[in-house]
ZAZATOR-840212 format. One line per field, with one value per residue (C-alpha): z, y, x. Coordinates in steps of 0.25 Angstrom, whole numbers, always signed. Layout:
residues N
z: [Z	...] .
y: [Y	...] .
x: [X	...] .
end
This chain:
residues 835
z: [-1	-4	+5	+10	+15	+28	+23	+33	+30	+39	+36	+43	+45	+40	+51	+51	+38	+25	+13	+7	-7	-20	-18	-25	-23	-8	-1	+11	+8	+10	+9	-5	-12	-19	-15	-22	-16	-20	-34	-35	-28	-37	-50	-45	-41	-54	-64	-57	-59	-74	-75	-69	-76	-89	-85	-81	-94	-102	-94	-97	-83	-77	-68	-62	-53	-57	-56	-47	-33	-25	-30	-19	-19	-13	-23	-36	-31	-29	-43	-49	-43	-51	-63	-57	-47	-36	-41	-35	-22	-14	-5	-14	-22	-10	-8	-23	-21	-8	-14	-25	-16	-7	-20	-25	-11	-11	-23	-15	-7	-20	-17	-26	-38	-48	-57	-47	-45	-59	-52	-59	-73	-72	-81	-88	-77	-70	-84	-83	-68	-72	-84	-79	-66	-76	-81	-68	-63	-76	-73	-60	-64	-75	-64	-54	-44	-41	-29	-38	-48	-38	-31	-45	-49	-36	-39	-53	-50	-40	-51	-62	-52	-47	-61	-60	-49	-52	-67	-73	-81	-74	-76	-91	-91	-94	-92	-94	-88	-94	-100	-104	-91	-92	-106	-108	-123	-124	-124	-113	-120	-117	-105	-100	-102	-89	-94	-97	-85	-81	-69	-62	-47	-40	-35	-20	-18	-30	-40	-49	-61	-58	-72	-84	-94	-105	-99	-98	-113	-118	-109	-104	-93	-81	-66	-53	-48	-34	-23	-9	-6	-17	-23	-37	-50	-64	-67	-70	-66	-58	-44	-39	-26	-10	+2	-1	-15	-13	-28	-26	-20	-32	-45	-49	-36	-31	-38	-46	-39	-37	-27	-18	-18	-9	-20	-28	-40	-29	-37	-47	-39	-41	-56	-54	-45	-54	-66	-58	-55	-69	-73	-63	-69	-84	-78	-71	-85	-92	-82	-83	-99	-98	-88	-90	-81	-71	-68	-66	-56	-48	-49	-44	-32	-38	-41	-31	-31	-20	-22	-14	-10	-5	+1	+2	+10	-1	+9	+11	+24	+17	+7	+12	+14	+1	-7	+3	+4	-11	-12	-1	-9	-23	-17	-12	-25	-33	-23	-26	-41	-49	-36	-32	-22	-33	-30	-42	-40	-32	-27	-22	-16	-11	-1	+4	+13	+3	-5	-7	-20	-31	-30	-40	-43	-53	-55	-61	-51	-58	-61	-46	-42	-52	-45	-30	-34	-38	-25	-21	-7	-5	+4	+14	+30	+33	+36	+24	+18	+21	+25	+12	+3	+10	+9	-6	-7	+2	-8	-20	-16	-18	-4	+4	-3	+5	+7	+12	+18	+19	+29	+39	+44	+50	+40	+38	+35	+46	+45	+34	+46	+48	+32	+29	+40	+33	+20	+26	+31	+17	+9	+20	+14	+23	+25	+31	+35	+33	+44	+44	+57	+60	+74	+64	+55	+55	+60	+45	+41	+52	+48	+36	+44	+48	+60	+65	+77	+85	+83	+67	+68	+74	+63	+53	+63	+64	+50	+47	+58	+52	+38	+45	+41	+48	+52	+51	+55	+46	+43	+31	+33	+40	+28	+20	+32	+31	+17	+26	+32	+18	+12	+23	+22	+7	+6	-2	+7	+20	+31	+45	+57	+68	+70	+82	+87	+101	+105	+119	+126	+131	+131	+124	+117	+104	+97	+82	+75	+62	+52	+42	+30	+35	+29	+32	+46	+50	+63	+67	+78	+77	+88	+97	+110	+109	+113	+107	+108	+97	+101	+91	+92	+98	+109	+101	+104	+98	+105	+96	+100	+92	+77	+72	+81	+81	+76	+66	+62	+66	+59	+66	+55	+62	+73	+68	+72	+60	+65	+53	+58	+53	+43	+53	+62	+62	+64	+78	+88	+89	+100	+102	+114	+113	+123	+119	+124	+113	+101	+92	+82	+79	+65	+61	+46	+36	+22	+21	+12	+25	+28	+33	+25	+28	+22	+28	+22	+25	+25	+20	+23	+12	+2	-3	+10	+17	+7	+10	+3	+8	+15	+14	+28	+42	+50	+61	+76	+84	+74	+71	+59	+51	+46	+33	+33	+22	+25	+12	+8	+16	+11	+25	+37	+51	+58	+73	+76	+69	+78	+77	+85	+90	+81	+92	+103	+108	+107	+98	+93	+90	+78	+77	+66	+57	+45	+32	+24	+24	+25	+26	+40	+45	+59	+66	+74	+85	+84	+76	+86	+90	+88	+74	+72	+63	+60	+67	+61	+66	+62	+58	+43	+39	+30	+25	+35	+45	+53	+58	+65	+58	+62	+53	+55	+46	+44	+42	+54	+52	+61	+63	+62	+68	+56	+44	+30	+19	+5	-7	-18	-33	-40	-53	-56	-68	-74	-73	-65	-52	-42	-29	-19	-5	+8	+23	+35	+49	+63	+76	+82	+81	+74	+68	+55	+47	+37	+24	+14	+1	-8	-20	-25	-39	-36	-42	-38	-25	-18	-5	+7	+18	+30	+34	+47	+54	+65	+75	+64	+62	+47	+35	+20	+9	-6	-12	-27	-35	-49	-57	-69	-82	-89	-77	-84	-82	-72	-63	-48	-37	-23	-15	+1	+9	+23	+34	+47	+61	+68	+74	+65	+76	+66	+51	+40	+26	+15	+1	-12	-23	-37	-51	-63	-75	-86	-83	-73	-59	-60	-45	-35	-22	-6	-5	+3	+4	+16	+22	+17	+23	+36	+36	+34	+48	+54	+51	+55	+69	+71	+85	+89	+83	+90] .
y: [+0	+14	+25	+40	+51	+54	+55	+55	+57	+57	+68	+67	+79	+79	+74	+84	+92	+93	+101	+111	+108	+114	+120	+114	+115	+115	+102	+109	+120	+134	+147	+147	+138	+123	+112	+99	+91	+101	+102	+88	+86	+97	+90	+77	+83	+91	+80	+70	+80	+80	+66	+65	+75	+67	+54	+61	+68	+54	+49	+59	+65	+78	+84	+97	+97	+109	+107	+118	+120	+116	+102	+90	+76	+74	+83	+77	+62	+65	+73	+61	+49	+54	+50	+37	+34	+25	+23	+36	+36	+48	+41	+37	+50	+56	+46	+47	+63	+60	+50	+57	+69	+62	+58	+74	+78	+68	+73	+86	+76	+75	+88	+89	+84	+95	+87	+83	+98	+105	+112	+118	+117	+102	+100	+87	+79	+85	+81	+67	+64	+69	+60	+48	+50	+51	+38	+31	+36	+29	+16	+15	+17	+7	-3	+1	+7	+20	+23	+22	+31	+42	+42	+45	+55	+64	+65	+68	+78	+86	+87	+91	+101	+107	+111	+121	+127	+126	+130	+143	+136	+145	+157	+154	+157	+142	+140	+124	+113	+110	+96	+93	+89	+77	+73	+67	+68	+83	+91	+100	+114	+127	+124	+135	+130	+130	+142	+149	+160	+159	+169	+182	+186	+188	+202	+198	+189	+193	+182	+185	+190	+181	+171	+179	+185	+177	+164	+167	+172	+161	+151	+145	+134	+134	+132	+135	+130	+124	+120	+121	+119	+127	+139	+138	+137	+140	+155	+162	+151	+152	+146	+137	+148	+146	+148	+133	+137	+139	+145	+155	+164	+163	+174	+173	+173	+169	+156	+153	+143	+143	+132	+141	+155	+160	+155	+164	+162	+159	+169	+158	+147	+145	+145	+135	+125	+126	+122	+110	+106	+107	+99	+89	+86	+85	+74	+68	+68	+62	+50	+48	+49	+38	+28	+31	+36	+23	+23	+38	+36	+26	+35	+47	+37	+39	+23	+12	+8	-3	-17	-29	-39	-53	-60	-75	-88	-99	-111	-123	-120	-110	-117	-118	-104	-98	-102	-94	-83	-81	-82	-70	-62	-64	-60	-47	-44	-47	-37	-26	-28	-16	-7	+4	-4	-15	-16	-11	-23	-37	-42	-57	-63	-78	-83	-97	-102	-102	-89	-77	-71	-68	-57	-56	-42	-38	-29	-40	-45	-57	-60	-58	-68	-78	-77	-78	-90	-97	-97	-110	-116	-123	-134	-128	-123	-116	-101	-93	-80	-70	-59	-59	-61	-49	-41	-43	-39	-26	-24	-23	-16	-2	+5	+2	-11	-22	-35	-47	-57	-74	-82	-93	-94	-86	-79	-86	-72	-64	-56	-48	-42	-28	-27	-30	-20	-9	-12	-11	+2	+8	+2	+4	-9	-16	-30	-40	-54	-65	-77	-91	-95	-109	-106	-103	-113	-126	-140	-143	-131	-130	-143	-133	-122	-115	-109	-94	-90	-78	-71	-74	-68	-56	-54	-53	-44	-35	-33	-32	-20	-13	-12	-9	-22	-35	-49	-57	-72	-81	-94	-100	-99	-85	-79	-74	-67	-59	-53	-42	-39	-38	-31	-20	-20	-17	-6	+6	+19	+10	+18	+15	+23	+16	+4	+0	-14	-19	-30	-33	-36	-24	-17	-4	+7	+14	+26	+29	+39	+36	+48	+50	+47	+32	+20	+6	+7	-7	-9	-21	-28	-39	-47	-59	-60	-46	-38	-25	-14	-3	+11	+20	+36	+35	+24	+13	-1	-13	-26	-34	-45	-40	-43	-34	-23	-8	-2	-14	-28	-36	-47	-57	-62	-70	-61	-47	-41	-32	-22	-15	-3	+1	+13	+21	+31	+29	+42	+46	+40	+25	+18	+2	-5	-17	-28	-38	-50	-50	-40	-33	-22	-13	-6	+3	+6	+12	+19	+34	+43	+48	+38	+39	+37	+41	+42	+45	+57	+65	+80	+88	+104	+112	+122	+113	+117	+104	+94	+79	+64	+52	+44	+29	+25	+23	+35	+36	+33	+46	+55	+66	+65	+73	+68	+74	+71	+74	+71	+69	+65	+77	+92	+96	+88	+90	+82	+82	+70	+62	+51	+40	+29	+17	+4	-4	+5	+17	+28	+38	+51	+63	+71	+87	+91	+104	+106	+109	+110	+106	+92	+90	+91	+89	+81	+81	+68	+70	+55	+43	+33	+19	+12	+8	+18	+22	+36	+41	+53	+61	+73	+79	+78	+91	+88	+100	+97	+87	+88	+72	+66	+57	+47	+39	+29	+24	+8	+6	+7	+15	+13	+21	+15	+18	+14	+24	+19	+29	+25	+31	+33	+34	+36	+29	+15	+8	-4	-16	-5	-10	+3	+4	+11	+15	+14	+18	+12	+19	+18	+24	+12	-3	-6	-20	-28	-21	-29	-23	-26	-19	-23	-15	-16	-20	-33	-27	-34	-27	-30	-25	-29	-38	-29	-18	-17	-3	-2	+8	+19	+16	+16	+7	+7	-1	-3	-8	-12	-13	-18	-15	-25	-20	-21	-13	-2	+11	+20	+9	+12	+4	+7	+1	-2	-4	-10	-9	-18	-17	-29	-39	-32	-21	-9	-7	+6	+6	+15	+15	+20	+22	+22	+21	+12	+21	+19	+34	+37	+42	+57	+59	+50	+50	+48	+44	+57	+68	+73	+58	+57	+69	+66	+52	+56	+64	+53	+45	+55	+59	+45	+44	+58	+61	+50] .
x: [+1	+6	-1	+2	-1	+7	+22	+32	+46	+58	+66	+81	+89	+104	+112	+124	+126	+117	+123	+115	+108	+104	+90	+78	+63	+62	+57	+50	+41	+46	+38	+29	+40	+36	+44	+48	+38	+27	+31	+32	+18	+12	+16	+10	-2	-4	+0	-9	-20	-17	-16	-29	-35	-31	-37	-49	-51	-49	-60	-69	-69	-68	-54	-56	-44	-35	-20	-15	-6	-18	-17	-16	-15	-29	-36	-28	-31	-46	-46	-39	-47	-58	-50	-43	-54	-48	-34	-29	-22	-19	-10	-2	-1	+4	+15	+20	+21	+28	+37	+41	+43	+52	+62	+60	+66	+78	+84	+88	+97	+106	+112	+124	+117	+115	+107	+97	+94	+98	+108	+122	+114	+114	+103	+107	+108	+96	+88	+95	+90	+77	+75	+82	+72	+61	+66	+67	+52	+46	+54	+49	+34	+37	+40	+30	+40	+33	+40	+53	+47	+42	+56	+62	+52	+54	+69	+65	+56	+65	+76	+65	+59	+72	+75	+65	+70	+85	+86	+83	+71	+61	+69	+69	+54	+50	+36	+36	+45	+58	+53	+67	+71	+62	+65	+78	+77	+77	+89	+94	+95	+99	+106	+116	+130	+140	+146	+134	+132	+118	+116	+120	+121	+109	+106	+106	+95	+88	+91	+79	+88	+101	+99	+107	+97	+104	+101	+87	+88	+93	+85	+98	+94	+103	+102	+108	+122	+121	+132	+131	+145	+153	+151	+156	+148	+150	+151	+138	+129	+116	+117	+107	+105	+102	+110	+115	+121	+135	+136	+125	+135	+145	+143	+130	+126	+111	+102	+91	+85	+69	+68	+59	+53	+66	+76	+84	+74	+62	+53	+52	+50	+36	+37	+50	+41	+29	+38	+44	+29	+27	+39	+37	+23	+29	+37	+26	+19	+31	+30	+16	+17	+27	+21	+6	-5	-7	+8	+9	-3	+5	+18	+9	+2	-12	-12	-10	+4	+5	+11	+6	+17	+17	+28	+24	+31	+31	+35	+29	+22	+13	+10	-5	-5	+1	-12	-21	-11	-12	-26	-27	-16	-23	-37	-32	-25	-38	-46	-36	-35	-43	-43	-35	-28	-23	-8	+1	+11	+11	+24	+25	+39	+39	+48	+52	+63	+73	+70	+61	+56	+56	+48	+37	+31	+19	+7	-1	-11	-13	+1	+3	-8	-1	+12	+6	-3	+10	+16	+19	+26	+39	+41	+50	+46	+58	+58	+55	+63	+52	+60	+67	+55	+49	+62	+63	+47	+51	+63	+55	+40	+37	+36	+23	+20	+10	+19	+13	+22	+16	+25	+23	+38	+49	+59	+72	+78	+75	+88	+80	+71	+78	+79	+64	+60	+70	+64	+50	+53	+59	+47	+36	+30	+19	+22	+11	+14	+5	+10	+6	+11	+10	+3	-9	-10	-17	-11	-9	-3	+6	+14	+18	+22	+35	+38	+34	+37	+34	+47	+45	+30	+37	+46	+35	+27	+38	+39	+25	+23	+37	+29	+16	+9	+3	+8	-4	-5	-14	-18	-21	-37	-35	-27	-38	-43	-29	-35	-40	-27	-20	-31	-29	-15	-14	-25	-23	-21	-18	-13	-8	-15	-8	+1	+8	+14	+17	+26	+21	+8	+1	-11	-11	-21	-19	-27	-27	-34	-42	-46	-56	-46	-45	-54	-53	-47	-42	-35	-26	-22	-11	-7	-10	-19	-24	-35	-39	-51	-53	-60	-66	-65	-79	-76	-82	-74	-73	-64	-55	-63	-75	-75	-85	-87	-90	-78	-75	-72	-61	-54	-44	-33	-22	-16	-23	-35	-40	-51	-57	-64	-78	-78	-87	-81	-66	-61	-54	-46	-46	-42	-36	-32	-24	-21	-12	-4	+8	+14	+2	+2	-11	-11	-23	-24	-34	-34	-32	-25	-17	-5	+10	+22	+35	+50	+63	+70	+82	+82	+93	+94	+100	+97	+84	+78	+76	+76	+75	+72	+69	+79	+78	+86	+81	+83	+94	+89	+89	+90	+80	+71	+60	+47	+41	+27	+18	+3	-5	-18	-24	-22	-21	-16	-10	+1	+0	+10	+20	+27	+37	+30	+37	+34	+31	+29	+24	+35	+34	+43	+35	+38	+39	+29	+32	+22	+28	+15	+1	+3	+17	+26	+39	+42	+54	+57	+69	+74	+72	+67	+75	+62	+55	+44	+32	+27	+13	+7	-5	-12	-25	-32	-37	-49	-56	-68	-62	-50	-46	-34	-26	-14	-5	+6	+16	+15	+29	+40	+53	+64	+78	+92	+105	+112	+113	+115	+120	+122	+127	+116	+117	+104	+107	+112	+114	+110	+120	+130	+133	+131	+138	+133	+140	+134	+137	+133	+134	+130	+132	+127	+131	+144	+147	+143	+131	+123	+121	+110	+105	+94	+86	+73	+76	+84	+95	+110	+115	+128	+133	+141	+133	+139	+147	+155	+152	+163	+166	+166	+151	+150	+152	+152	+147	+143	+130	+131	+118	+117	+105	+104	+108	+95	+88	+80	+85	+76	+73	+75	+81	+80	+93	+93	+106	+105	+113	+110	+117	+123	+112	+101	+100	+98	+98	+96	+96	+97	+88	+93	+86	+93	+89	+94	+99	+108	+113	+124	+118	+118	+119	+125	+131	+126	+112	+110	+121	+116	+115	+129	+134	+126	+131	+145	+143	+137	+149	+159	+152	+147	+152	+150	+137	+129] .
end
């Protein structure tokens, strides 16, 4: 399931030193200037209005929504739904915008790449970045990898938008975008040569007339030079400008950037921003024409793009279960065919005690049913390679996928538990286990069974809980009853209101708030020998022993109590009291356009304002962090509380909230806690005639680490050519032999050291070599993950790198993040002093 609406983003302040950057359209709002995110979102909304208007016209329907600056995701989704009926999803539309914006913001970390920002008249390399990025977007769409496509799209949009702020295209009197930037077959004409003088010094702070008149008359294209350290630039050339640009103090002084209203050419900021919006729309139209409307809808998030995956144990002890499980799974597939909730892809990974895989992936429901029907059981009764099969699935599925694992025995590969947890964190996928424990089987089935101890069951429960999933104990006769639980788990727009876990027996009371946007609310209590009572906002109660009561209907499936609340009078604060004799979990879910999703990112202070980008690693325990929270699905919202809640306890870390927009907030956290945590958000939904309380919780657990993994990143790898990437592991905690693992989502060949020894200096270096097959299509994206695990599996951290396969050489390479590299350097230098 892919759903969104509250986006919580961890922003990490650079540890000790952040170098300044060339400016760009800002990341955070200042005065009345437009940011990269606002420009990108405006282009998305306007383009979707155009697409929906075209579709409505072709169907003979009216379409009256005007294209202007007042468009919101809500108004566009409602208007477009008249053309596309139930296919359009507000939650995933918001998600697509946020994912693209995150990638857009991350480009500012490439601080010294002139091509990424069209600095220093680097038009050829800048255009090459754009056209190769567009090719990568189209290849990813072709392969159904829409997250990868949005990642590439965001980076392309940033560079394209920077052209209009950093060049003199607007000053030349241009009224339309420079289409040559997205068309590699067209020549780049009328570029100012390196010897051509382009600017004169500004008069004081007045730079309104600093471009030479002959440059404007001859329509010569130029851009500003920038460097944060050295003041040198070619004679007579324009500078970028700003206090961080050392070249702007060299004759000719001043600059020409239009990044915001206060910039040297800020009087042209609005024209440049509007031109950037139109150029982004032109880019989107190029992608739409190349891929078709249906694929374009999925890229925009307005069409369902979820993936449904099954990891199935095929050992002999499950021979009597595979047929029944297949029947249940196929009935679920058939029930969603032709609906807005039909998955875009299906994945099947079998495993047994000797092997796992292959991974079977298809968008054809009939073909998938044939594959799942062809499963047969082996003769062995030994423990299976369950975690290996699950890891393969997590590596290849897109984020926020639904995964179901069927097994009846312990895993023989428990050493992968920490890696599986890390991959669940990274992909934010939900894993549900169907366990056919021998304790629940008939005498005939038990004779074929393998052992599944309480510790084995706990391992599966731990993994399920980390992902926000369930562990369901079933028998052959009750497996069909699990249909309801499975159906709940893959419902579109599914949100988590509350999820708690308790490892010890105790009586405890919990409360949760249901808001008017919620529907189909369900309460799950999982555990053995527990008693509970549910209380509505009006004081009506229902005991867990009453199957059909005033508050809802209760279904028992193995160790799960499923309480389906009645549809009337749900809004308000509910309470539930639970008295258990062993560990248990409580989960409250429903359908809504308001959900919680979050990313780790790093923040870099400098000429870009506060620029940031997604950081694919665990946060460092004990350090401060900041959430960037964006509430979508409503045009107005008030956030009152953002908490880090202990995943298996009641401790909390409260954040300090600062509004930076109508639905955007910054939340400062003093210290990342020692314990695994979830993010909980509470606030007010401000509808036109009603203000109501709401709460959401991230279903996926996160945790910090005392290990830092930093990797060199090169954005391009060539087919058939080995690519070596250096990485460093450091810690201020445990020295010794650290286990190293590396994997990628394309199945490319990868080699790496199996371990690194961290001595008293607290750091060690290694290298990973990735080789894409020689026939790999240019534009293919690959995600590479490097893990480091402490001795005794006491701690683990990872870093994830995004690369693109291309026949061209890399335009930019270097450290995964310059700010991270510099901070990391100081981390090692002051390792024993600073901690």
